[in-house]
Backbone as CSV, one residue per row, in Angstrom:
resi,resn,N_x,N_y,N_z,CA_x,CA_y,CA_z,C_x,C_y,C_z
1,UNK,28.823,9.034,-3.517,27.884,8.846,-3.605,27.497,8.648,-5.605
2,UNK,26.536,8.545,-5.403,26.163,8.419,-7.043,24.244,8.828,-7.071
3,UNK,23.684,10.156,-7.591,22.920,10.727,-7.284,21.934,10.578,-8.182
4,UNK,20.383,10.071,-8.142,19.209,9.654,-8.919,18.116,9.703,-9.199
5,UNK,17.412,10.563,-9.508,16.342,11.786,-9.702,15.247,11.460,-10.643
6,UNK,15.625,10.385,-10.560,14.303,9.457,-12.274,14.643,8.450,-12.177
7,UNK,13.186,8.218,-12.370,12.547,6.717,-12.464,12.070,6.634,-14.082
8,UNK,12.547,5.422,-14.784,10.840,5.319,-16.162,10.488,3.986,-15.345
9,UNK,9.289,4.731,-14.578,7.970,3.182,-15.263,8.213,2.071,-16.100
10,UNK,8.360,0.950,-14.878,9.161,-0.776,-16.291,9.630,-0.127,-17.351
11,UNK,10.681,0.965,-17.995,11.456,0.963,-18.461,10.715,1.376,-19.521
12,UNK,9.386,2.279,-19.580,8.794,2.345,-20.513,9.928,2.771,-21.494
13,UNK,9.668,2.985,-23.438,10.088,3.718,-23.968,11.958,2.902,-23.661
14,UNK,12.699,2.438,-23.081,13.953,1.988,-23.228,13.849,0.940,-24.453
15,UNK,15.191,0.385,-25.151,15.732,-1.004,-25.500,15.587,-1.077,-24.706
16,UNK,14.858,-3.273,-24.676,15.413,-4.619,-24.085,17.092,-4.455,-23.364
17,UNK,17.735,-3.854,-24.978,19.544,-4.256,-24.422,19.732,-3.566,-24.311
18,UNK,19.861,-2.403,-23.141,20.066,-1.423,-22.758,19.294,-1.385,-20.892
19,UNK,18.389,-1.197,-21.120,18.014,-3.122,-19.542,18.685,-3.802,-19.019
20,UNK,18.152,-4.817,-20.211,19.257,-6.145,-19.666,20.484,-5.971,-18.417
21,UNK,21.546,-4.455,-19.956,22.821,-4.540,-19.528,22.976,-3.311,-17.984
22,UNK,21.613,-3.123,-17.361,21.695,-2.032,-16.785,21.996,-3.499,-15.253
23,UNK,22.512,-2.768,-14.076,22.665,-2.713,-12.527,21.446,-2.721,-11.756
24,UNK,21.369,-3.968,-11.099,20.184,-4.217,-10.410,20.130,-3.014,-9.255
25,UNK,18.822,-3.421,-8.185,19.037,-3.092,-6.816,17.781,-3.594,-6.959
26,UNK,17.778,-4.525,-5.293,16.454,-5.661,-4.724,15.974,-4.070,-3.845
27,UNK,14.969,-3.993,-3.593,14.086,-3.154,-2.839,12.852,-4.022,-1.620
28,UNK,12.888,-3.265,-0.623,11.680,-4.035,-0.079,11.031,-3.095,-0.628
29,UNK,9.629,-3.338,-0.049,8.200,-2.173,-0.167,8.574,-1.580,0.804
30,UNK,9.004,-1.738,1.726,9.308,-0.385,2.512,10.649,0.928,2.001
31,UNK,11.538,0.639,1.217,12.530,1.367,0.824,11.116,1.860,-0.627
32,UNK,10.915,0.799,-1.021,10.062,1.200,-2.292,8.737,2.454,-2.133
33,UNK,8.034,3.162,-1.171,7.173,3.505,-1.167,8.269,4.654,-0.426
34,UNK,9.029,4.792,-0.721,9.534,6.571,-0.132,10.745,6.865,-1.664
35,UNK,10.380,8.519,-1.326,10.680,9.185,-2.717,11.910,9.410,-2.321
36,UNK,12.712,9.556,-0.740,13.957,9.903,-0.293,14.302,8.904,0.444
37,UNK,15.950,8.259,-0.391,16.222,6.474,0.643,17.896,6.370,-0.342
38,UNK,18.750,5.827,0.459,19.989,5.203,-0.030,20.204,3.704,-0.788
39,UNK,21.081,3.441,-1.591,20.696,2.170,-1.503,21.747,1.404,-2.693
40,UNK,22.604,0.040,-2.658,23.475,0.171,-3.402,23.070,-1.038,-4.558
41,UNK,23.958,-0.890,-5.810,23.239,-1.919,-7.269,24.362,-3.028,-7.047
42,UNK,24.340,-3.940,-7.808,24.801,-4.956,-8.432,25.977,-4.250,-7.691
43,UNK,26.501,-3.706,-8.502,28.216,-3.452,-8.764,28.910,-2.799,-8.022
44,UNK,28.216,-2.907,-6.366,28.995,-1.608,-5.867,28.859,-0.442,-5.297
45,UNK,27.617,0.623,-6.292,28.095,1.609,-6.553,26.665,2.553,-5.549
46,UNK,27.526,3.547,-4.322,26.537,3.778,-3.939,25.319,4.752,-4.786
47,UNK,24.382,4.244,-3.899,23.104,5.491,-4.994,22.466,6.684,-3.985
48,UNK,22.280,7.420,-3.889,21.852,8.294,-2.610,20.383,8.972,-3.934
49,UNK,18.779,8.378,-3.387,17.834,7.898,-4.535,17.097,9.662,-3.552
50,UNK,16.786,10.257,-4.880,16.608,11.510,-4.580,14.981,12.241,-5.560
51,UNK,13.774,11.652,-5.640,12.635,10.825,-6.415,11.952,12.566,-6.204
52,UNK,11.025,12.994,-6.870,9.436,13.679,-6.671,8.408,13.164,-5.293
53,UNK,8.303,13.636,-4.382,7.651,13.380,-3.909,6.562,12.888,-3.394
54,UNK,6.088,11.710,-3.397,5.000,10.493,-3.344,4.952,9.989,-4.713
55,UNK,6.497,9.854,-4.811,6.977,8.775,-6.316,6.399,7.123,-5.748
56,UNK,5.935,6.712,-5.991,5.998,5.111,-5.767,6.912,4.532,-6.819
57,UNK,8.025,3.233,-6.314,9.288,2.680,-6.897,9.214,0.980,-7.122
58,UNK,8.604,1.148,-7.652,8.164,-0.797,-8.240,9.031,-1.557,-9.003
59,UNK,9.368,-3.260,-9.064,10.013,-3.963,-9.012,9.616,-3.467,-10.345
60,UNK,9.998,-3.376,-12.176,10.624,-3.635,-12.856,10.766,-1.899,-13.501
61,UNK,10.810,-1.124,-12.443,10.795,0.377,-13.286,12.600,0.337,-12.771
62,UNK,13.029,1.079,-13.423,14.197,1.536,-14.122,14.753,2.991,-13.599
63,UNK,15.361,2.987,-12.529,16.127,4.409,-12.200,17.736,4.556,-12.552
64,UNK,17.670,6.716,-12.770,18.711,6.763,-13.397,19.082,7.331,-12.994
65,UNK,20.981,7.490,-12.860,21.684,8.125,-12.213,22.178,9.397,-13.071
66,UNK,22.583,10.780,-12.112,23.288,11.595,-12.498,23.834,11.988,-13.526
67,UNK,24.823,10.357,-14.386,25.810,10.191,-15.353,25.196,9.411,-15.487
68,UNK,24.403,9.404,-16.460,23.141,8.938,-17.068,23.450,6.865,-16.935
69,UNK,23.538,6.503,-16.188,23.769,5.011,-16.374,22.849,5.207,-15.357
70,UNK,22.117,3.625,-16.412,20.882,3.297,-15.262,20.585,1.960,-14.633
71,UNK,19.417,1.715,-13.595,19.989,0.617,-12.305,18.108,0.251,-12.721
72,UNK,18.122,-0.936,-13.013,16.919,-1.749,-12.891,16.491,-2.281,-11.625
73,UNK,14.687,-2.004,-11.147,15.102,-2.367,-9.927,14.565,-3.586,-9.383
74,UNK,14.819,-4.369,-8.583,14.065,-5.957,-8.497,13.442,-5.510,-7.083
75,UNK,12.152,-6.340,-7.028,11.790,-6.459,-5.582,12.044,-7.521,-4.973
76,UNK,12.345,-6.818,-3.837,13.615,-8.209,-2.832,12.723,-9.270,-2.127
77,UNK,12.323,-10.698,-2.259,11.445,-11.275,-1.418,11.262,-10.330,0.307
78,UNK,9.987,-10.692,0.505,10.482,-10.169,2.381,9.206,-11.423,2.296
79,UNK,8.907,-10.622,4.471,7.855,-11.565,4.669,6.835,-11.270,4.555
80,UNK,6.193,-11.974,4.375,4.121,-11.625,4.167,3.549,-12.276,4.292
81,UNK,2.258,-11.668,4.412,1.586,-13.145,4.429,0.056,-13.238,2.872
82,UNK,0.419,-14.570,3.329,-1.072,-15.472,1.428,-1.256,-15.669,2.066
83,UNK,-2.760,-15.037,1.347,-4.017,-15.148,1.697,-4.856,-16.266,0.302
84,UNK,-5.058,-17.072,1.019,-5.427,-18.619,-0.547,-7.300,-18.632,0.397
85,UNK,-8.558,-19.547,-0.335,-9.542,-19.720,-0.274,-9.431,-21.022,-0.032
86,UNK,-9.887,-21.398,0.804,-10.149,-22.597,1.571,-11.616,-23.162,0.938
87,UNK,-10.934,-24.122,-0.170,-11.902,-25.244,-0.847,-13.286,-25.323,-0.343
88,UNK,-12.615,-26.979,1.112,-13.721,-27.764,2.144,-14.347,-26.687,2.799
89,UNK,-13.706,-25.549,2.960,-14.856,-24.531,3.702,-15.283,-23.166,3.528
90,UNK,-14.657,-22.568,1.715,-15.187,-21.259,1.449,-14.982,-21.957,0.387
91,UNK,-15.482,-20.602,-0.138,-15.425,-20.123,-1.354,-14.432,-18.923,-1.552
92,UNK,-13.906,-18.871,-3.593,-13.012,-17.467,-4.240,-13.893,-16.842,-4.121
93,UNK,-15.186,-16.264,-3.948,-15.979,-15.354,-2.949,-15.029,-15.127,-1.650
94,UNK,-15.101,-15.861,-0.464,-13.969,-15.804,0.047,-12.919,-14.309,0.524
95,UNK,-11.945,-14.376,-0.717,-10.836,-13.458,-1.102,-11.463,-12.580,-1.583
96,UNK,-12.987,-11.919,-1.908,-13.563,-10.612,-2.498,-14.420,-9.996,-1.155
97,UNK,-14.808,-11.235,-0.243,-15.013,-10.293,1.090,-13.179,-9.928,2.137
98,UNK,-12.541,-10.591,1.846,-11.158,-10.933,2.791,-10.999,-9.137,2.269
99,UNK,-10.354,-8.896,0.350,-10.167,-7.672,0.452,-11.119,-6.557,0.959
100,UNK,-12.408,-6.729,0.949,-13.389,-5.360,1.344,-12.968,-5.431,2.316
101,UNK,-12.646,-6.132,4.049,-12.715,-5.637,4.934,-10.779,-5.404,5.477
102,UNK,-10.003,-5.462,4.377,-8.396,-5.297,4.802,-8.827,-3.892,4.307
103,UNK,-9.306,-4.187,3.135,-9.621,-1.907,2.662,-10.049,-1.782,4.004
104,UNK,-10.996,-1.875,4.002,-12.008,-0.896,5.344,-10.963,-0.104,6.595
105,UNK,-9.739,-1.407,6.798,-8.603,-1.162,7.620,-7.150,-0.120,6.840
106,UNK,-7.602,-0.005,5.962,-6.254,0.787,5.095,-5.214,0.175,4.715
107,UNK,-5.065,-1.471,4.965,-4.296,-2.331,4.984,-3.865,-2.093,3.369
108,UNK,-2.523,-2.110,3.018,-1.444,-2.627,1.875,-1.927,-4.260,1.233
109,UNK,-2.042,-3.980,-0.362,-3.163,-5.641,-0.528,-2.356,-5.604,-1.725
110,UNK,-1.402,-7.003,-2.039,-0.952,-7.189,-3.476,-2.844,-8.227,-4.427
111,UNK,-2.922,-7.459,-4.555,-4.648,-8.510,-5.481,-3.813,-9.274,-6.439
112,UNK,-4.003,-10.467,-6.969,-3.864,-11.914,-7.508,-4.685,-12.460,-7.800
113,UNK,-5.632,-12.980,-8.856,-6.833,-13.181,-8.989,-7.134,-14.723,-8.072
114,UNK,-5.562,-15.394,-8.003,-6.180,-16.631,-6.729,-5.712,-16.403,-5.014
115,UNK,-5.033,-15.300,-5.116,-4.856,-15.326,-3.371,-4.522,-13.689,-3.691
116,UNK,-4.627,-13.248,-1.599,-3.453,-11.816,-1.758,-2.601,-12.377,-1.280
117,UNK,-2.477,-11.050,-1.052,-0.966,-10.899,-0.447,-0.889,-10.057,0.756
118,UNK,-0.180,-9.493,2.216,-0.177,-8.265,2.685,1.051,-8.807,4.153
119,UNK,0.993,-7.630,4.430,2.519,-7.737,5.036,1.959,-8.142,6.721
120,UNK,2.900,-9.237,7.387,2.595,-9.230,9.000,1.746,-8.368,9.101
121,UNK,0.385,-9.469,10.176,0.107,-8.636,11.577,-0.642,-9.792,11.706
122,UNK,-0.153,-10.505,13.654,-0.987,-11.077,13.748,-2.216,-11.831,13.892
123,UNK,-3.261,-10.242,13.947,-4.381,-10.027,14.646,-5.103,-10.242,13.202
124,UNK,-4.334,-9.140,12.205,-5.880,-10.092,11.265,-5.414,-11.161,10.633
125,UNK,-4.595,-11.936,10.878,-3.863,-13.261,10.248,-5.280,-14.218,11.005
126,UNK,-5.649,-13.519,11.759,-6.468,-14.872,13.061,-8.255,-13.550,12.230
127,UNK,-8.095,-13.106,11.752,-9.536,-12.920,11.574,-9.893,-13.250,10.182
128,UNK,-8.290,-13.095,9.510,-8.819,-14.091,7.850,-8.936,-15.973,8.077
129,UNK,-8.159,-15.955,8.554,-9.081,-17.712,9.278,-10.028,-17.991,10.062
130,UNK,-10.605,-16.861,10.171,-12.390,-16.844,11.057,-13.015,-16.985,9.321
131,UNK,-12.974,-17.046,9.051,-13.014,-16.091,7.964,-13.270,-17.505,6.998
132,UNK,-12.674,-18.826,7.497,-12.131,-20.315,6.287,-11.429,-19.706,5.415
133,UNK,-10.433,-18.800,5.821,-9.287,-18.494,4.855,-7.793,-19.144,5.181
134,UNK,-6.693,-19.776,4.583,-5.681,-20.014,4.374,-4.619,-18.210,4.592
135,UNK,-4.422,-19.494,5.358,-2.911,-18.189,5.542,-1.446,-18.692,6.304
136,UNK,-0.966,-18.354,5.229,0.444,-18.634,5.359,1.750,-17.308,5.103
137,UNK,2.386,-17.451,5.661,3.704,-16.251,6.184,4.845,-17.474,4.897
138,UNK,5.230,-16.481,4.032,6.112,-16.933,2.932,6.781,-15.238,2.920
139,UNK,8.249,-16.018,1.932,8.999,-15.198,1.610,9.187,-14.592,0.141
140,UNK,7.920,-13.839,0.177,7.155,-13.173,-1.380,8.098,-11.950,-1.808
141,UNK,8.371,-11.196,-2.877,7.864,-9.563,-3.659,6.709,-9.013,-3.213
142,UNK,6.376,-8.066,-2.986,5.391,-7.930,-1.617,5.323,-6.065,-3.301
143,UNK,4.218,-6.492,-3.952,3.860,-5.315,-4.623,1.832,-4.729,-4.989
144,UNK,1.617,-4.169,-3.137,0.191,-3.472,-3.235,0.367,-3.193,-3.599
145,UNK,-1.267,-2.629,-4.679,-2.442,-1.809,-5.180,-1.859,-0.550,-5.067
146,UNK,-1.775,0.462,-6.208,-1.830,2.031,-5.065,-2.800,2.966,-4.775
147,UNK,-3.705,3.132,-5.863,-4.418,4.120,-5.182,-3.977,4.630,-3.617
148,UNK,-4.293,5.061,-2.830,-4.353,6.725,-1.694,-3.474,6.409,-2.120
149,UNK,-2.412,5.206,-1.379,-0.670,5.259,-1.167,-0.241,5.748,-2.602
150,UNK,-0.464,5.084,-3.645,0.594,5.824,-4.527,0.338,7.450,-4.744
151,UNK,-0.825,7.555,-4.394,-0.883,9.969,-4.534,0.209,10.437,-3.094
152,UNK,0.025,9.739,-2.654,1.086,10.642,-1.319,2.438,10.006,-0.822
153,UNK,2.377,8.583,-1.165,3.982,7.553,-0.580,3.698,7.544,1.505
154,UNK,2.261,6.689,1.553,2.696,7.421,2.587,3.106,6.353,3.731
155,UNK,3.582,6.057,4.539,3.706,5.277,5.204,2.603,4.594,6.368
156,UNK,3.752,2.972,6.768,1.853,2.322,6.992,1.275,2.890,8.186
157,UNK,2.558,4.329,9.428,2.409,4.640,9.992,0.825,5.866,10.780
158,UNK,0.842,5.972,9.213,-0.108,7.158,8.504,-1.148,7.324,9.221
159,UNK,-2.319,8.449,10.245,-3.638,8.018,10.690,-4.085,8.848,8.836
160,UNK,-4.451,7.666,8.120,-6.006,7.508,6.764,-7.306,8.374,7.629
161,UNK,-7.760,7.702,9.218,-8.871,8.893,9.332,-9.345,10.255,9.844
162,UNK,-8.420,11.360,8.975,-9.017,12.431,8.782,-9.195,13.113,7.541
163,UNK,-9.745,12.981,6.398,-10.320,13.307,4.807,-9.115,13.767,4.560
164,UNK,-8.506,13.678,2.374,-7.297,15.188,2.329,-8.292,15.450,1.361
165,UNK,-7.997,16.978,1.336,-9.014,17.571,0.338,-7.737,18.104,-0.082
166,UNK,-7.922,17.408,-1.527,-7.982,18.206,-3.297,-8.374,18.654,-3.636
167,UNK,-8.731,19.896,-3.585,-9.235,20.904,-4.742,-10.766,20.073,-5.033
168,UNK,-11.209,18.614,-4.890,-12.393,18.928,-4.813,-13.006,18.286,-3.706
169,UNK,-14.131,17.224,-4.523,-15.751,16.819,-4.041,-14.717,15.291,-3.315
170,UNK,-14.842,14.789,-2.261,-14.737,13.925,-2.495,-16.153,12.651,-2.217
171,UNK,-15.520,11.749,-3.201,-16.654,10.486,-2.899,-17.052,9.793,-1.336
172,UNK,-19.207,10.074,-1.042,-18.997,9.473,-0.131,-18.241,8.035,0.388
173,UNK,-18.243,7.523,1.273,-17.658,6.200,1.411,-19.343,4.904,1.307
174,UNK,-18.427,3.579,0.773,-19.176,2.472,0.597,-19.440,2.075,2.278
175,UNK,-20.963,1.930,2.217,-21.501,1.990,3.784,-21.029,0.009,3.565
176,UNK,-20.838,-0.134,5.176,-19.968,-1.173,4.981,-21.752,-1.353,5.930
177,UNK,-21.018,-3.176,5.681,-21.376,-4.743,4.954,-21.145,-5.474,6.749
178,UNK,-21.636,-5.726,8.148,-20.863,-6.938,7.839,-22.460,-8.309,7.557
179,UNK,-20.470,-8.589,7.417,-21.274,-10.573,7.059,-21.133,-11.475,8.244
180,UNK,-21.339,-13.044,8.009,-21.166,-13.329,9.154,-19.969,-14.120,10.297
181,UNK,-18.745,-13.701,9.491,-17.754,-13.085,10.156,-16.518,-12.606,10.359
182,UNK,-17.855,-11.470,9.878,-17.083,-9.717,10.599,-16.389,-9.599,11.715
183,UNK,-15.914,-10.250,12.268,-16.066,-10.145,13.792,-15.047,-9.046,14.748
184,UNK,-15.229,-7.512,13.514,-14.317,-6.677,14.240,-15.041,-5.503,15.006
185,UNK,-13.987,-4.597,16.096,-15.432,-4.179,16.668,-16.082,-2.959,16.417
186,UNK,-17.007,-2.390,16.676,-17.476,-1.361,15.895,-17.106,-0.070,16.498
187,UNK,-15.849,-0.079,17.494,-15.367,1.347,17.596,-14.217,1.596,16.700
188,UNK,-14.553,1.043,15.670,-13.051,1.392,14.273,-14.459,1.834,13.276
189,UNK,-15.314,2.302,13.519,-16.572,3.053,12.681,-17.108,4.381,13.563
190,UNK,-17.181,4.947,12.732,-17.912,6.805,13.284,-19.084,6.034,13.578
191,UNK,-19.204,7.602,13.733,-21.049,7.265,14.216,-22.093,8.866,14.296
192,UNK,-23.137,8.494,14.094,-23.425,9.835,14.224,-23.120,11.113,14.961
193,UNK,-23.131,12.054,14.356,-23.274,13.028,15.403,-24.218,12.772,16.184
194,UNK,-24.436,13.458,17.850,-25.757,13.480,18.319,-26.261,14.751,18.329
195,UNK,-27.063,15.779,17.936,-26.924,17.586,18.162,-27.031,18.140,19.439
196,UNK,-26.632,18.891,18.528,-25.791,20.056,20.374,-26.729,20.959,20.582
197,UNK,-26.957,21.040,21.687,-28.098,22.146,22.041,-27.365,23.431,22.005
198,UNK,-28.158,24.943,21.549,-27.659,26.137,21.423,-28.271,27.406,22.128
199,UNK,-27.697,27.999,24.269,-28.789,28.348,24.579,-27.712,29.698,24.103
200,UNK,-29.158,30.992,23.764,-28.692,32.181,23.108,-29.060,33.264,24.483
201,UNK,-27.903,33.438,24.865,-28.698,34.886,26.130,-28.956,36.618,25.197
202,UNK,-29.899,36.816,25.172,-29.887,37.729,24.903,-29.972,39.632,25.790
203,UNK,-29.281,40.342,25.953,-28.679,40.364,26.138,-29.907,42.454,26.702
204,UNK,-30.366,43.159,27.209,-31.165,44.232,26.889,-30.020,45.741,27.086
205,UNK,-30.024,46.674,26.280,-29.475,47.743,25.996,-29.453,48.667,26.900
206,UNK,-28.634,48.841,27.491,-28.582,49.741,29.051,-28.554,51.146,28.559
C-alpha cells in the first residue's frame, strides 16, 4: 500500500502539466471529510491516506504519495438534495431563509448563487417544500461550506450542542427569528435557566 501524508490544496504552485499527468481518485464527501482513509487510484494502486487531523480533502486537491507521485482528487457524484427557489410561489430570497434554518441545525450545505445542496434527509426536504422551495434528489458532487466542519473534520453524527473552547472568547449566537414558514419545534432551542434557590444553614459553635 502506498502511503500518502500530504495534500496540496487545489494543486497550488504545481505546474499544470504535472497535475494533468497525475493519476486520479474519486471520493465522496463522507470519505473526503476524514483524515484517515484507504482508496484506490485510477492506476489501481492502493492508497493509505494519513493526513493531519481535521484536514478536509476537496475536489481538485492533489495528494502527494511517499514515492513523490501525485494523485488528483475528484469529488465523486453522490445522492444529494438540490434546492432551488420557486418563481411561481416564492422568491430567490427563500434560499437565504432556507440556508439560515439549515445552518441552525448544523447541516453541511453547499452554497451556490441559484441553489443549495444538502445530503438526503426527508424531514428537511418536507420543511423546505413547506417554505415554497423546490427540492429534487440528484447525483452530483458535494462540496459543503467549511466553517466549523473544516476546523475539526467532524462526522455528521457529532453533537454540536456543546460549545468548543479554543482558548478565545466565542461570539454570542445570533438570535433565532421565526418566519411564517418556520415549522420546527421549540424543543431545539435552549431556554433561559430558572434561578435556583440555595438555602444556607448556619451551625452554632460547640
